[in-house]
N, C-alpha and C positions, 0 to 999 in steps of 0.2 A: 607617549607610547610610540614605539616604532611603527613605521608604515605597515599596514596589513599585507600579508602575503597575497590575499585575495586581490589586492590592488596591484601589487608588484607583478603578479603572475600574468597580468594582461597588458601591462604598460608597454607601449611601443612594440607590439608584437603582431605577427600575422595570425589571422584566425581563418580556418577553413570555413567556407560559406555554409551557413545553417547549423554548424556543429556547436554544441555546448548548451548546458543548462545554467544560465547566468543568474547570479544574485542581482536584484534590481539595482543595487548601488554600483555594480560593475558596468552598467550599460553605457555610460559616457566613454568608457575606454574602448568600446567597439562601435562608436557612433558612425564611423565611416562605413562599416559593413552593414549596419542597420539602415542607413540612408540609401546605400546602394541596392539593398533588397527592396526598398520602397516605403519605408516608414515615413509618414508625413509629419509626425510630431517630433519635438525636440527630445532626444533620448534622456536628457537631464530631467525632464518632467516626469519620467517614469520611475525615478529612483526613490521617491518618497513613499514609504510604506503606509503612511497615514493619510495619503491623498489619492486622488484618482489617477490611474485605475486600480493600483495595487490594493487600496483599501476596500475595494469591492470583492476581492478574491478571498475565499475562505477555505479552510480544511475541514474535512469530515472525519479526520483521524485515520486515513487510509485511502480516501478519495479526495478529489478537489471539487470545488463548487464556486458559485458566485451569486451575489445579490443582484436581482434583476428588477426590483421595484423598491419604492420608498417604504413599503410595508413589510420588509424582511423576507420577501419571497426569494427562494434559493433554487437555482437551476443546477442540476447535476445529471449524471448518467442513470438510466434505469437499473443497470447492474449494480450501481453504488447504493441505490435505495432498495435493492432486491430483498435484503434481510428484513427491512421494515414492511415491505409489501407481504412477504411470507408470514411475518409475525402477526399481521392483522388478517390473514387468510384462514378460513375454515373450510371443511368439505361443503358446508352449506352456502358459504359466501367466499368463493375462490377469487380473491383480488388479483392473484397472479395471472389467472386465465382471462379474467374479464376486465381488468384494469380498475382504476379508482379515480373519482373526481369529486372533490368537495366544492359544491357550488357556492357555499358560504364558509366563512371562517369557523363557524360553529360546527360544521360537518367535518373539519380536519381532525385527524386521529393521531394519537401519540405514535411516534416512530418506535422502532425496536428499543428495548431497554439499553441504556448506555450510549444511545445516539447523542452526538455532540456536533456543534458547529463552532469552530475556532476561528476567531478574527484576530489576525496578527496586528499588534499595536506597536511593538518596538523590537529591534534587533541590535544588540550591542556586542562588540568584540570584548571578550573577557578572558582571552588567552593567558594574560599575565596573572590573572586571579586564580585560574584553574591550575596552571603549572607555575606556581610561585617559586621563589628561591629555595624554600625548604623542600617542596615536592620534587623539584628538579634533581635533587640529590638522592632521591629514593629509587628503589627498583622493586620488581616483583609485586607481591600482594600489598606491601606497604605503600607502593606507589599508587596502585589502584584504589586502596582505601583513602589515601590522601586526596586523590582526584575526586572521588565520590563525596568526601566530606566538604570539599570546596564547592562542588556543584550543589549539594544540598543547602549549604549556607546561602549561596546566591539565589537559589530557587525560593527558599523560605523568605528571604527579604523581599523578593519580587512579588510573591504571593500574599504579602501583607495588604496588597491592593485587592480587596475582596472581589471574588467573581472572576479572577484571572488564573490562567494556567501557564506556568512558566517551565521551560525546559532549557537545558544546555546542549547544543548540538555540536558535534565534532566535525571538522573539515580537514581534508588532506591527511587522512590516516591519523587523526588525533594530534595533528600539528597545531591546529588552531581551534578555538572554541568560541561560540557565540551564544549569548543568552537571548532566548526567544520569549517574548511576552505576548500572550493571546487572551482575549476575552473568551471565556468558556460559556457558551450558551447551552444550557442543559434541557430546556423545554423545546424539543424539536418535533414538529408534526408533519405527517405525510399529507400533501395537498393534492397531488395528481400524479398518476402513473398510467401510461397507456396499457392496453391489453398486451399480454405476453407475445401474441402474434404480431405486434408492432415493436415493442421494446426489446424483445429477444428474437426477432424474426431471423431465421437461419440457424439459431441455436449454436450448438457446438460444431456443427458441420461447417458453418460459415465463419466461425470464430477465427480471427487472425488471417482471414482470407480477403481477397478482392476478385471480382466486384462484390460490393456489400450493399445491403438494403435494409439496414437496421435502424429503427427509431429509438436509439438508446438515450432516452431523456426521461427525467422525472423531476418533480418539484417538492421541496420541503418549505416550511416556514419556520423562522426563528421567533421564539417568544421569550419575553423577559417580564419581570415584575412590573406593576404599575409605576414604580419609581425608576424604571429603566435599568434595573440590576439583573444580573444572572440569577436564575431561580429554577427550582425543580418545577415539574408540571403542576399547574393550578388553573382552574377555570377563571381565576381572577387575572391571570397573566395577559399581557397585551403584545401585539406584534412588535418586534425589534425594529427600530428605525435606524438603518445604517447611515453613516455619514455620506457614503457614496454608493451608487449602484450603477450597473451597466445599462446602457440603452441598446436596443436592438437596431441593427443597421437597416436603413430603409431599402437599400439595395444589397443584394448578396454579392459574393465574390465570383470572379471568373478566373480562368486559367491564367497563371502568371502573377496574380495579385499577391501582394504582401499579406502575410498573416503572422500572428504571434500567439503563443499559448502561455497563459499565466496560471500556475498551479503549484502543486506540492509533490513533485516526483519522489518516489520512494528511495530506491537504491540503484546506483550504477557501479561498475567495477572496472573502470577504464585505467585505473592506476595499479591494478594487481600485478604481482610478480608472475613470471612464467610457471613456477611450481604451483601457484594457486590456480592458474588457468588449467593446467594439466589435471590436477586433482579434481577440480570441479567438473570438467567435461568427460573425464575418464572414469570417475567414481561417483561423485555426489549426484549429478543429474541423472545418470542411468538408474541408480538406485531409487531416486525420487520418483521418476516416471513409473517404474515397476510398482512401487508402493502405492502411488495414487491410483493406478489402474486396478489393483487388487482391492483397494478400499472402496472404490466406486462400484465394482462388481458386487461386493458384499452388501453395500447399501441398497443397490438396485434389487438384489435378491430378497433382502429382508423387508423391503417396503412395497414389493410388487402387489400385494393384496391388502395393503393397509394405507388408505388414502391420507389419514391423519399423520402417520409416520412419514409418508412421502413429502407432505408439506413441511413437516418439522425439519427434514434434512435437505429441502430444496435449495436453500442458500448455500449450505456446505457443498452439495453436489455441484452447483454452479461454479463455486470457487475452485474446487478440486479439478473440474474439467478444464477450467481456464488455465490453472497453473500447469496441469499436465501437458496440455497442448503447447503452452509457452516453452516449457523445458524441452519437450521433444523437438520443437521447432529450432531451438538453440542447438541441440545436438546435431540435427540434420545440417544446419548451416555450418557448424564447426567442422563436421566431417568433410564438407565440400570446400573448405577454406584453408589458407595457409596461416591462419591467425597465430597459432602457437609458434610457428617458425619465425614469424615477424616479431612476435613478443620476445622470443628468445634472442633474436638479433638486436632488438632495441635495448634489452637489458645488458647484453654484452657490450654494446656501445657505451652505455652508462658506466659500466664497470671499468672500461678502458679510460674514460674521462676521469673517473674518481682516482685512478692510479696514475694519472698523467702528471700530477704535480704533488709536491710535498704537502701543500696546504690542503688540497682536496683529500689526499690520502689520510691525513691526520684527522680531518673533520668527518669523513664518511666511511672509510674503508672497513673499520671494525664492525660497525653496525650493519653494513651492507652484507657482510659475510654472516653475521650473527642472525639476521632476520630469516635467512634461509633455514638455518638449523632450528630456530624456534617454530617456524611455520610447519616444518616436518614433524615436530613433536605434537603440535595441535592436530595435524591431519591424522597422525597415528591414533591419537586419542579419540577423534571423531569416528574413525573407522571401527575402533574397538567398542565404542559405546552406542553405536547406531541402533542395533537391535534391542539393546537394553532400554534406551530412551523410548522407543516405540512400544515396548512391552508394558509400560505403565498404564493401567486403566484410567479412563477419564475421571472417574470419581475419586481415584487415589490422588491424582494430580490436584483436584479440587480440595480434598481433605488436607493434603500436604501444604498447600498454599495458605489455607485458613489456620492451620496449626502454627505455621511460621508467622502469620499475622498476629496470632495470640501471643507467641513468644516475644516478638518484636515490640508488642504493645506494652510490655512491662518496662520498657526503656523510655527515657525522654525522647520526644519526637525527633529531635535533631540527631540522635544517636542510632536511630533505627536504620535498617538496610533500606536502600532506595527501592521503591515498589511496595513497601510495607509501612508507609507513614500515614498519618491521619488524612492527608490529601488524597490517598489512594482508596479510601474506604468506599466512596460512591461507585468506583469502578468494580469493586468486588460485589456490591449489592446488585448492580446492574447485570453483571455476569450471571450471578446465581438466579436472578429473576428470569433472565432470558432463556435459561435452560428449560423452562417450562414449555417453550415452543421450539426447542432444538435438540431434545433428548428423548430417546425411546430405549427402554431396557433391552428389548429383543435385538435391536440394531447394535447397541453397545456390547452386548454379550458376544455377538458374532465377530465384531471387530477385535474384541479382546482375545478371542480364541485364535484368530488369525495371527495377531501380533505376538501373543505368548507362545504359540506353537513354533514360530520361527526362532524366537529367542531360546526356548527350551531345547531345541534340536541341536544347539551348539555343544561341543565338548565341554565338560565341566570346567576345564582350565580357562575357557573363553567366556564363561559366565561370571557374574558377580555373586560371591558367596553370601554377602550381606543381604542382597535383594532376594536371592533364592530362599534363604532361611525364613524371612518374614512372609514371603508370598506363597510358601509351600511348594516350591519347584524342586524336583529331584531328577536324577539321571534316568533317562529312558522312559519318561512318562509318555503314555499313549494319548491320542487326541481325546479319547473318552475320559481318561483320568484328568486331563487338563480342563475339560468341560465341567467335570464334577467340582474341581477347585473353583472355577469361575462361578458356577451355580451357587456354591456355598458363600462366596463373597456377596452376591446380590441377595441371597436369602437372609443374610445377617447384616444388612445395611438399611438405614432409613433415609439415606441421602437422595433417593429417587423422588422425594417430595419436597416442594419448595419450603414449607415451614421448617422442616428439619435441617435443610441446608442453611437457611437464614439463622437458625438458632446457634449455629457454630460461630457466627460473628460476635456473639455476646459471651462466649465461653473463655475462661481462663485456661492457661496451660494445664493446671491441676485438674480441671474439669475434663479437658481433653483426655488426660491420662486415665481417667476413671470410666471412660465411655467404652461400651462393648461393641459399638458399630465396627464392622469388619474393616472398612476402608479407613476409618479414623484410627483404629488400633494400628493398622499397618503404617499409616502416616506418622504416628508418634514413634513407633519402633524404628522407622527409617530416618528420622530427623537428624540424628548425629551423623549417620552415614551420608546423608545429603550434604550436610555442612562440610564434612571432610572433603567430599568431591568438589564442592564449590570453592573451597579454599585452594585446592590444587589448581583448579581452572583459573582462579584469579592470580595466583602466583605466576602462571605462564602468561596470562593476559597482560600483566604489568610489564613483563619483559618484552612482550611483543609490541605494546604501545610505545615504549621508549625507542625500540629499534625501528619500528615502522615510521615514526615521526622523523627520525634521522634519514631514513630512506627517501621519504617524500621531500625533505629539505634538499637532499642531493638531487633528486629528479627535477625539482623546480629550478635549482641553480643551473643544472645541465641544460634544460630546455631554454632558459633565459639566455644562456651562452650562444644558442642557435637562433635567438630571436623568435621563439615560438611560445604560444600561449599555453597556460596550464590552468584550466578551469577546474573547480572542485567537483568531485563525484556528487551525485544527488544524495541527499540525506533527509528527505521529507520536509525540507524547508522551502520557502517561497522562491520560485525560480521563474525566469523568463526565457523562452526559447523562440526563435524566429525562423521564418522561411518563406516559401511561396507555394501557392496552389499549383500542383504539378503532378502529372501522371508518370508513367515509366515506359521506357522504350522496350522493356522486356517484362514478361509476366513470370509465372512459375513454370510448371511442367511444359506447357505448350509454347512458351516463348513469345506469345503474342503481346503486343503493346497494351498497356493499361491506360484507358482514358481517365482523366482526373475526376469525372463526375459519374454517378449513377442516377437513374431516374425512376419514376413510378412504374415505368414499363417493366423494369426488372422484377418488381414485386409480383406483378401479374404472371410473368414468365416462370417464377420460382414457386408460386403458391400451389400447394397440393391439397389444402383443406384439412390437413391433419399434421400432428407432430410439430417439428421445428419450423415448418413452413405454413402454419395455419393462420394465414392473414385473415383478419375480420372481414366478413362478407360486405359489411357497410363500406369498408375501405375499397374493396375490389369493385363494388358497384360504382363508387365515385370515380375511380380510375377509368372504368369502362365508359362512363358518361363524359369523361374529360372535364370534370368539374375542378379545374385548376385554380380558379379565382385569381387573385393578384400575384400568385406565387409561381406562375408559369414563366419559364425562361425560353424566349423565342428560339435561341440557338440550339436548345435541347429539345424543343417542342414538347416539353413536359415540366414537371416540378422536380428539381434536384433532390435527391435523398441523402446521399453521402458524398464527401469529397476527400481527395488525397492532398497531402501537403508534405513538404520536406521538413517538418518540425521534428526536432530531436527530443523525443519524450520517452517515458517508461512508466511502469506500474506506479500508481499514486497520482499520475497525471490524469487518470480517468475522471471525467467530469470537468476538466479544465476548460475555462472560457477561452475560445479562440476568437481573437479580435482582428479587425482590419487595420489599415494604416492609420485610421483616425481613432482607434481604440473602441470601436463599436462591435457588439457581439454578432458574429456571423456563424457560430457553430459551437459544438462541444466535442472535444477530443474523447475518443473512447477505445481506440485500438491501434494496432500497427499491422504490418504484413508479416506473415510467418517467417519468411526468409530474411527479414530485417530485424527481428527482435534480439538477435545476438548483439545488436548495437548497445545493449546494456554493458557489454564488454568491449566491443570493437565497432566503432562508428564506420559505416560504409555509405558514402554519399550517393552511390549508384542505386543502392537497394533501399535505404532508409526512407520509409514513408509512414506518416501518421494517417489515421482514418478519423474523420469527423462526421457527426450528423449535422447536416446543413440546417441552419435556423429556419429557412423557408419551408422545409419539410416539417419541422416541428410545428410551425404556425399553421400549416395546412392541415396536419393531423389533429391538432388541438381544436381547430375550427370544426372539423368533422366530428370530433368527440363532444362538442358542445361546451368547451372550456372558454366560453365568451367572457366570463368573469375574470379569468386570468389574463386573457389577451388584452382586455381593457386595462387591467392593473399594470401591465407592462407597456402600456402606451401604444398598442397596436390598433391602428384604424381599421374598422371592419366595414 
């Protein structure tokens, strides 16, 4: 097999300090930079995914985490465990407000339905198997179908190893593909979460801000069968014993110290074309922010006098607030930058290079021109369908997915659409079960009315006739008329109860067709319509994949010609990013410098006794009494709470273990600064800072909360 582009892209190239989310196997290529930053270990020792420390790093399927004991104890962020805390909360026993601590393993409670811990076991380059000789000749939907078939075949073979979850991840705009094999731990239990006044201290006000004083940590435990196999929840299960776990540093970090974060960053967009940048920041993000704001306002209004509903939507509200602030922060940063101009200039330089020689022109010119046309088609489609996609009620989406599952289940498993195979059934069951604690009819009706009103207000020619016919949408409908339509939907559905939702999993397509349930009938009626739309989308996607891969091939060749590195965008696979503990010479609005550490004093200064700054009284008393224990830092005259570093991270990195130069745990990454989150698109070394909860604060607070059993388990001397 030819040498991987992942290797070629960094060979003998200059790398900007601290920039990049590197695959572990790439680290020897940047050994000089790692050593210069302060890494004490041999970079080659960090490349092996089944050995320390990479083997101790796990994914939660959206957040990162790490094993911190031989008994399967997992450390992650409080906001990553928020859904599980909310799931186990009731008005009578509000774990969100009060926190949770299992003093024994018997007291640990199941995490939210569908919770998983994924332990990466192998990563293999399968590019030549995904884009084989036959597939390379195809285009459009045929190309997408062939790629999917090849992916499913590899995944099916990989998952013959029972208890493992396998995926094929795309790199460099689907230029390369890697097969990821992970142990799927399905019995996940909540062990400890601090009170919300610790774990979410500062709330949305402080989110993406500095200085920060948030104890954003929680603990899960992974359980397996007595035989050590992946298994569903059972009282007979035993704690998983990882091959490796992280140890907590005896000494914390100080300013200038080397740190690295190991985790599963979600998505970055540093290789996007100028037209994609323009569409995102001038259309997509502004619409997203407005939509999230209105959604949050509706949820707040509908749950104001209903504590149970408030708890049901707490996790969703937290997520929406986080995303909204993130996107608004990106918009503000974009408005103050020359990012689009630089991106345009860079692309112009690439185009000039492509046209500078006959070979380059022959290899890349046609696709470079074609990708722009194809992206414009997709953008136009996204704009046209935006309100339509939002107008679909949640229960319609559920019914449609389950009907599709029933239809696909009539085929051999290998021939089913990805996402509707036997391997996906547990995910559906978990989702349907989880709705018991995240769904309220009154809230959903209000959201449906908002979304449907926006869609129905469009001129007829801008709406979809097929959707309108099935859902009863007509020209000039008043809000009262739309409300009547929605009320009729819910009056004629049984999907608001768990048993009736679960029953759909056992239905045949014929049984679906005979069902009188309003949402099921609509799903059946819209099925062919949905398939037609999907086919058109895949036809375009196949053309884009082919052209985008060629564009990335050109970009890599161009950057190599200048001796520059091209690391892959983040794609939810294991990455390593490195940097140093460092403040900033400038802040936000006031321009004041930012110190790299915050301390307990800041908690006292911010505490109000209510709302987002409701620090527990026990904590405030301990701070007032200067009960610092062994966690006091003399230079700070207090216990450090959070620290900043130059780590290049993004969403999905939440919960990532932050290690010192000897690979010892010194904190958990949980945030960035508002003016630097545009680094998902445009890395800025002057602004980019990650925010971590300091492990010394974690231990101090855990001691205060009486988590002696966990401290002992992690090897902490008390």
